[in-house]
N, C-alpha and C positions, 0 to 999 in steps of 0.2 A: 509342683517339682522342681527339684533344687538343679539350677543348669549342668552340674556334674552328670546328675542322672540322666539328663535328657541327651545329654552328648553319648553317655555309654549306650543306651536303648537305639539310638540311632546308627551307632556302629554295629551294633547285633544284627539290626535289620539288612545293613547295607552288607554284610558279610553274607547273610543267609541268601540275599537276591545274586549275589556274585558265585556261591558255590552251583545255586539253581540256574544259573545260566551256564556255567562249566558245564553242568549234566547235559543240559539242551545242545550244547555246541559238540559235545562227546556224542551223542547219538546222532547228531545230522552227519558229522564226519564219518562215523560208522557207518552210516546208513548211505551216504555218497559213494564210500570204498565198496559196499556190498552192490551199490547198484553198477558200478564199474566192471566189479567182477563178473555180473551176471550178461553185462553188456559184451564183454568179450568172449565168455564161454558160449553165449549165443551164436553170435557171429563168427566163430570158430569153425561151425559145422555150416556155414552158410558158401555157396559158390563163389570163388573170388573173381569178380569181373575188372578185366583188363582195362586198364587206363587207356583213354583217346590217345591216338599219337597226335605230335605236336603238328597243330596246321601249318603249313607253309605259307610264307608270306605272298601276297597276291603279286608282289613287284619286288623279287629280290634286286640286292644289290652288285649291279655286274660293273666291274671296272669302265671306267671311260675309256672311248676309244683313242683319245687321244688326251697326252697330259704331259705340258711341258712345264717344269718349276719354273716360276717366277715370270711367266708370260700372259699376255692376255691376247686372244683371237676372234676373228668376226669373220662368219662364211660369207663368202661374195658369191655372186652370178658372175659368171665370164664378161658380161656387158658392163659389168661395174670397174674391172681391173683396167684402171688408165692406161693406155697407151699399148694393151695387149695385142691390139690388131697391127700394128705398126713395126712389131718386132721381125726380125728372121729367124721363123722357127726350126727352119732347117738346121742351120747353125748349131742353135741348142739342141736340136734332136741328135745330132752327131756327137756332141760332147755326152750327152746323156747316156748315148749307148756305148760311149767308151766307159764309162763308169758302171754299166751294166756287166760289162765282161768280168770285173771283178765281182759282181754281188751274186752272176750267176755261177760263180764257181765256187762260191761259198757255202759249206757244208756243215759248219759247226750250227751252236745254238744261236738263235737269235738276240741282236743286242738288245739290252734293256732299257732302250730308249725311245723316244716318242713314236717314230714311224718303224721300229722294229723290223721285221721281216717282211714288213707290208710292200716294200718297192720290188721284190721278186714277180709279182705278178706283171707289172708293166713291163718291167725288164724282159720277163719270158717273152712278151707279145712284140717286144722291139727285136728278140733277137731274129725274128722271121720277118721284119720289115725292113728292107734296106731302102730306105724312102730318099727319093730325089726331087720331090717338090714340097714347095713350102706350105700349100695348102694342106695337104696330108699331115705333114709335121705338125701344123697347129690342131687339126681335127684329132690327131693321136694325143696330143697333151691334154685335150679338152674331154677326150672318151674315157682317159684313164685316170684323171686327176680331178682334184676340187679345190676351187682357189680358197684360200683360207687367211686373211690380213692379219699379222702376228707383229707386236712389239713387246718391250719389257713391261711387265704390270705398272700401270700409273703413266705410262709415257706414249705419246701419239705417232712417234716413227722409231725407225731402227737408225744405225748410223753404219759409215763404212768409211774405210781408208783405202789404198792402194797398196800394191806390192810388186817387185818385179823380180828380174835375175840379172845382177850387174855383169858387166864384162869388164875385167880388169886386166892389166899388164902385170906381168910377174917373171918368176926366174926359176928354175928346177934347184938352183944353188943358190947359195948366200952370196951377195956381194956388198960393195959400199952404197949402191943405189937399192939392191933389194935386200933389205934386212928385216922384214918384219915376218914372221914364221906363222904360216896356215897349218894348223895341227889335226892330226886325226886323232881318234877316240885312243886313250892312254889304256894298256893292259889293266892294270889296277884301278880302274873306275869300276864301280861295282852297283848296279841297281836290283834292290831285293827283289824275287819273284822274276828275274829275267835272266837269260843264259848270257854269258861273256861275249859269245859270238852272235847274238842278234842283232838284226839290220835294225837302224832307227829304234833307239831306245825311247820312251817317252820324256816329253821337255816339261813335266810337272812331276810333283814328289821328290822324298829323299833321293840324294846320290852319294855315295859315301866312297872315300878312298881306302882300298883294302890293305892293310898292312900286316905281311905274315899270312897265317891261315886264318885267323879269326877276328883279329881286331879290325874294327872300322871306325873311322873318323870323316867329319866332313871332308869334300874334297875343296881343293883350293879355288879362291875366287879370282875374278879378273887381275886384280890388281896383283897377285901373288905369281900368277901365270903370267903375266907381262914382265913380272921382274925375275923371269927365267926357272922357276920350280920344277918345271917338266922341260927344259930345255937339254940337248944333246942327247937324247934318247932314242934319236930315229924317228920322231914322230911326225915329221915336218913334211908336208906333202908338196910345196910350194912355197915361194917369198914374194912378198908384196913390198910396194914403195912405201905405202902410207898406213899407218894402224888405224885411220879413218876409212878407210877400203875395207879395212877387214871387218870393221865394228857393222858398218852397213852391210855389208855379205851377211854378217852373222843375224842381221836383223832379218834381213830376207830370206834365209834359209837356203839358200843356193848360189852359186856363182860360176863364171865362164873366166878363165884363167888363160889368158893368150901368151906364148912364150915368143922369143927374138926369132926363133927358126920356124914360125908360123903355125905351130903346132897349138892345139888345146887341150886342157882337162876341165872337165866338168865336175863339180862338188855339188854334193847334196847334204845337208842334215842327217848325222849320226847319233848324237848324243849331246847333253848339256851337263853344266859341273852343279845341277840341284840347286842353285840360287834364283830366287825370283826377278824377273824382267822391270826393269826400271827404265821408263822411257827417258832419254836425253834430252828430248824437245819440251817436255814437261817441265825438267827441272830448269829450263832456259826460261820458259814462262813464268814459271815460281820466282826465279831469281829477277824479273823484270829486266833481264837482256834481250830477249824477242817479244814482241806482243803477241797475244793468242789469235789475232785476225791475220798477222803475217807467217804465221809460222808454217815451214815446210822443211823437206830434206834439204832443199839447196841453201834455205838458210844457215841449217846447222853445220852443214860443210862449211860456208863461207867464213863464219864465225869459228870453227874450229882452225881453219889454215890459217885465220890473223891472229888467231890466240894459241899457240903450242902447248903452253904451260897448262893454261886452261882449259885445253883439248883433253889433255891426259888425266886431269882430275876429275872432267866432266865423265869421262870414257868409264872411269872404276866407281862411279856413284852407281853405273850397272853393273853389279857383281856379277852376272849370267856370263857365262860364256860359252860359246858353242863349239863342238869338235863336226868335222866333216868327214866324208868317204867319197872316193870317187866313183863315178857311174859310167857306164859305158853308153854315151850318148853322144850324137852327131850334134854338129853346130845346126842343124836344121831341127833337129828336135827339142821341146820345150820342155824345161824343168819338170822333176817328176814330184807329186805332191804326195803327200801322207797315205791317199788311199794306194799310192802304189803304181799309178799311170802317170804318163805327160801329161801336163796341164794344157791348156786352150788360152791362148791371149785373148781376152775379151770376153771369155765366157766361166772359166775356173773360179771358185771362190774358196777362201779358208773360212771356216766356221767353229762355233765351239763345241768341238767333240765330245764333250760329255753332255750335249742334250742333243746333238742332230747326228745324223746317219749319212756317211758319205753316198752320193748319188741322189741327195734330196734336191731337187729343182725349186730356186726361190726367183720370184720375179721380182725387182727393183726397178723403183721409179721415184725421180726426181730431176735435179738439175746439178750438175758437176762442172767443175772447170777444165774443161778438158780440152777444149781449143786453145784458150791461154789463161793465163792465172787469175785474171777477174772475169771470164767467159761464165755464162750460166747454161751450158747446154745440155739439152734436153737428154735424159739418158732413161729409155725404158727395155729391158734387157731382161731375159730369161736366163739364169747363171744356175751352175750347178756346183754343188758342195763337193770339194773334190782335195781339200787342204786344210789343215790348221796351223794355229798359233798360239803362244803361251798368253798373247795379249789380247787375244778374241775370246771374249769372253760375254755371255748373254744370248738369248734367244733371238735377238733381231740387230747382230753383230756381222757384220762381214768384213775381209780383207779381199779386195779386187783383183784380179793378176792380170797385168798389162804386157807382158811376155819381156824380152831381153833388151838390154841396151841404154844409152842414155836418153833418148826419147820417151821409152817406157818409164824409167826412173823419174825424169821431170813430171809424167803427167802424174803416177801414182804419188811422188813426195808430196803434193799439194793436195790430197784428199784427204778431207777431215770433215765431212758432211751429213746430216743429219737425211734420211732417204726414206720411203714406202717400200716395207716388206710383205710380200705375200708369197707363202709357201703354198706349193703345191703338194696336196696329200691325196695320195691312194683311194680310188674310190672304194676299196677294201675296207676303210678304215670310215666311212658312211655311217652313220646314225642309223640310218633307215634299216639296212640289212640286218643290222643287232637289235632292231624292235624285234624280229621273228622269234628273238631266243626267249622273249618275255613270257610267259604263260598267260593262257585266256583267261579274263574274268570270270568272276561268279555267275551263273544265270540268274537273270531277274528272277525276283518271286513270282509265285503262281497269283493268279487274281484273286482267290481268296484270302492269302496272305496280305497282298495289296490291299485289299478295302480293310484289314485293320488298320492300317498306317495311310489315311487320306491325306492327298495332298491339299493346299490352298486353294481354291475355287478362285482362280484370276478372274471371272468377270465380277467377281464383287469389289474387287480391289481399287478399279478405276483408275488404274495408273495407265500410262502410254505403252509401255511394254508389257502390260498382262492384256491390253486390247490388242497388241500387234499378235501376242501368241495366240489368244482365242481366234482371230482369223485364220491361225496357222493349225488350228484344231489340235494345238500343243497345249500340255499340262506342265505347267510349272510352278513352282514352290518359292513365293515372294515373301521376303521377310520384311516384317514392319518398320517402322522407325524405331530404333533404341531408345527408351527415355533418358533423359540426362539425369544424375542424381542431384534430390534437392537440396539445395545449398545449405550448410550448416548454418544453425541461426545464432547471432553473436550474443554471447552471455557475457554480462558483466561481471566480475568476479564479485561476490558480497564482501562487505568490508567487515570484519570482524570487531568486535566489539573491546574497547581497549581495557585490560585488566588495570584495576587500581594498584597502583603501586605503594608497596609498604617500604616504609623507613626501616630498616635493619641497621641496628647499631655495628659500628665497626669491631673488630676484633682488637681488643688489645695486642698488642705485640709483646 
């Protein structure tokens, strides 16, 4: 047969096979569709079985009892809290009870912070206990709280500084000597979300200067205010001698001003101008003017007194500016903290308000230069969180309040030290009571079902742990050693035979 004839015959046979295949496929598709229709019609008349409800997880996701962002904590026993038995617990109890008056008076929703409203329970217990014995005060804290070592994530210790209430000389009127104004809050200072007549506006977040009825612009910074932007508007509460005195009063957040006639005015923080706080001591360290290990408030004062022009420029590096309000306190009362109650010298601390709740007890332990500048005085004291500050940031960061006057200023001015922090957590946050909320595990399978899944016989394993379990008539499943994977054999690549190179003639260009 000629090649052309063979090709034509092959094409006819292939076409016939393709047509037959198409018929078979069509029949198969029609049969499948008929089967599906029959299946739907058949099951349409069967009763519908309801789907089984989704089975709940045996251990649901419960929120953690205590969660502080950026913190690490370790539960302790009271015996492991160094110096706990040496403290004056009665003094701490009285300070805690003062905070409880504010906590017991709260009726609103709990604060969305670590301890939330959990301090309410120990505060209700303290309301009826007017303790006068140190041992009973110690027992109160041990029965109502659990100790928890706390620090910033990745750091072993916390960090403390000190603050106090300055006592300054001043005048009600401006003179040649007293010419540094102490301002109250201006009426055009606006903080969104707060009423203009609110007391103690927050010292974080944006602050505006209101122009007209709608226009809002950033408020004046320290340099502009010192240059007289709000002068002559009747905002002056008093006048001081030295702008450094005003700067440190603003850093501390309160002050007592004594006048020549013997009277005193007490000032407390009321608002700020919206700029972040910049530590002037840090600037002096960065510029190499004062070594870090020698930094103190007294060193800053001495340098500013010796360098008036440099002091003016240094002050303006801290663009934040504090406005004060007069408070009705006698000279016997301490300054009022952010919780709204008078502070207690040596027992009150300022903490990060975004993380902690006022009234939280913290046991702080370590060594501080209290007796002298180079002394290492043992410090182990239960302190109560009653205040805050814009520079106090972190879970284990505290400003220790030392009272009023020059001696308190000298002590607090030299504190910049790492310390151990133990936070006292109310027993209501103990994980053990919360375990009662977990569901009971599924019951063990019946003996008949258990026989279908026999455990490994420990008597045949010959391991010491199996022998110990056998002695206790216990049945344990012991996994055998996991075999290591067989090493991959080293296979050398086979060399390919070289192809003979053909000499190709070059194309002529």
